[in-house]
N, C-alpha and C positions, 0 to 999 in steps of 0.2 A: 607802958612797956617800951622797951629798947628794941629797936629792929635789928640788930646784930644777929640775934638767932634765926628770925625769919629770911634773911639775907644768905647768911651761911647754909641754911637748908635748902634754899633756893637753888643757891650755886652748885651745892651737891646733886641734887635731883637733876639738874640740867647737865651737869658731867656725866652721869651715869646713863641718861637718856643718849648723850653722843656717843658712849662707850657701848652700849647695845646696838645702837644703829650702825657702828664699823665693824662690830664683832659679828652682826648676823649676815654680812657679806661674806660668802663662801668662795674659798680659793678655787679658781678654774683647774680641772683635770687636764693635762698635757702643758709641754713648754711652747707651744707655738703661739704666736701673736693672735693666729685664729680660734684659739682657745679662750681666749678674751671676749670675743664677740657676744657670747651668751650672756656675759655679765654687764653689757654695757648699760643697759635700761636700769639695772640694779645700782650701777654706779652713778647714773645720771639723778635717779631718784634720792640717792644719799645726798648728792651734793646738794639738790634743791632742799631738802629737809636740813641739811648742816647749816646751809645759810639762814633759813627759818629759825633754827635754834639760836644761831649768834643774833639774828635781830632780836629775838625775845630776851636774850640774856642782856643785850646792850642798853634796849629800852627799859628793861625792867631795873637795871643799875642805875638809870639816870632817873627813873621815876622815885626809887626809893632813896635816892640821894635828897629828894626834896622833903622826905618824910620825916617830922620830928618824934612822934611817938605811933606805936602800933596799937590798934584796938582789936577786939575779938573778931568784929566783922571785917578787918583788914586781913587777918590771918585766913579766916575762911576762904574769902575772896582769892588769896594768894594759894591758897590749896587748890582751889577750883581750876586756877590757871595751869598750874603743875600736873593737876590729872589730865587736861586736855594735852598738855604737852608731853606727857609721858606715854600717851597713844600714838604720838608721831611714829616711833620705830616700827610698830606693827603696819600702820597703814604705808608707810614708806617701803617696808618690805615686801607687802601685798602687791603695792603699784610696780616695783621694780621686777619682782619675780613673773609678773603677769604682762609685762611690757605694756604699761600704761591702758590696761583695758578699761572699758567703761565702768564696771563697778567698783575697780580699784580706785579710780580717778574719784568717781563719786563718794567713796569713804575718805579719801584723802581730803577732798575738800570739805566734807562735814566737819572733821578733826580740825582742819584749819579754821574752819568758821567758829568751831567750838573756842579755839585758843583765842581768836580775836573778840569774841563776845566775853569770854572770861577775862581777858585782858581790860576791856572796856569796864567791865564789873569792878575790877580791883581800883582802876582810876577813880572810878566814881565813889568808891568807898572812902579811898585815901582823900578826896576832894571833899566830901562830907564831913572828915575828921578833922582836916587841916583847917576848913573853911573856905568861902569863895573868893578870899584875897589872897589865898596862898599860893605859892611858886608854882606849884602844879597847875592849880586852876588858871593862872595867868599864861602859864606855857601852852596849854593845851587848846585853850579858847575853845572854839566849836569843833575842834578835832576833825577837819576836813579829811586829814590823810586816813584816820582811823575809819571813819564812813566811808570813805572809797573804798577802803580794802575789804569791808564788810560785804558792799556791794558787789565787788569783783569776787569775792568768795561764793556768794549765793548765786551769782551768774555763772560760776565755774560749776557749782553744784548741778544747777538746773540744766546745763549744756551737756553734762559729763555722757550723757548716752545717745543724745543727738549730734554732738559734735564734740569728740573727744580732744580733738585739736585746739578747738576754742576753751575748752574748760582748763586744758593745761596750760594755754597762753594767759588766761586769767589769773593762774597762780603764779606762774613766772612774772608776769607784769606786776602783781602784787609785792612781790620779793623785791623787783628793781625799784619800785616806789619807795620801798623802807631802806635798800640799799644807799640813796642818796642820803647823805648824813642829815639828821634831823636836829638841828641845833637849838630848839625852842627852849628846852629845859637849861641848856647851857647859858643861854643868854640871858634867861630871869635870873639864873643864880648869880651871875656878874653883875 
C-alpha cells in the first residue's frame, strides 16, 4: 500500500491537535497586562505541548520518508500514536488551567509516555516491514534517544506528586533532548 494517505491523514490530525490547543486558550477579561497573569500557566503549557507536537511531526515525517510500503500493522500503529497525541490538548489544558498541579502533571506525563511508547511501536512495525537492513533500522540503531525519553517520562510520572518541579523538569528536558536536530535518518538517506 502507498504511504501517501497515511501521511496526509497524520498531518491533518496533527494540524487539528494544534488548532484545538490554541482555541482552548481563553482570552483574558480586561485590558491591562495584569489580566494576562492568570493565563501564564496556560500559555506555558501550550508552548511545551506545541513543541512536543512539532517534535513528533518532524520525526514522523522523517520516519515515513524511509517507508517504501505500508502494512495493516503500520496503519494501526500509526493510529495508536495519533490517539495518544490527540490526548495532548486535554492534558495540556488541564495542566495549564491548574497551574501545573501534581495530578495534572501526572496525567500529562502519562500522555507523553503513551506517545513515546506508541512512536516506538510504530518504529518497530516499520522496521519489521522494511527489514533489519532498512534505512530506518540503520538510522535508529539502538535508539538511545528514544529510550532516554521513555525513562525521563517514567521518572516525571513517578515524581509528579512528590516533586512537581522535578516532574516538569523531566518533561522539559525531554523536549530539549529532541529539539537538538536528529540527523540519523537524513544521514542514512544520503
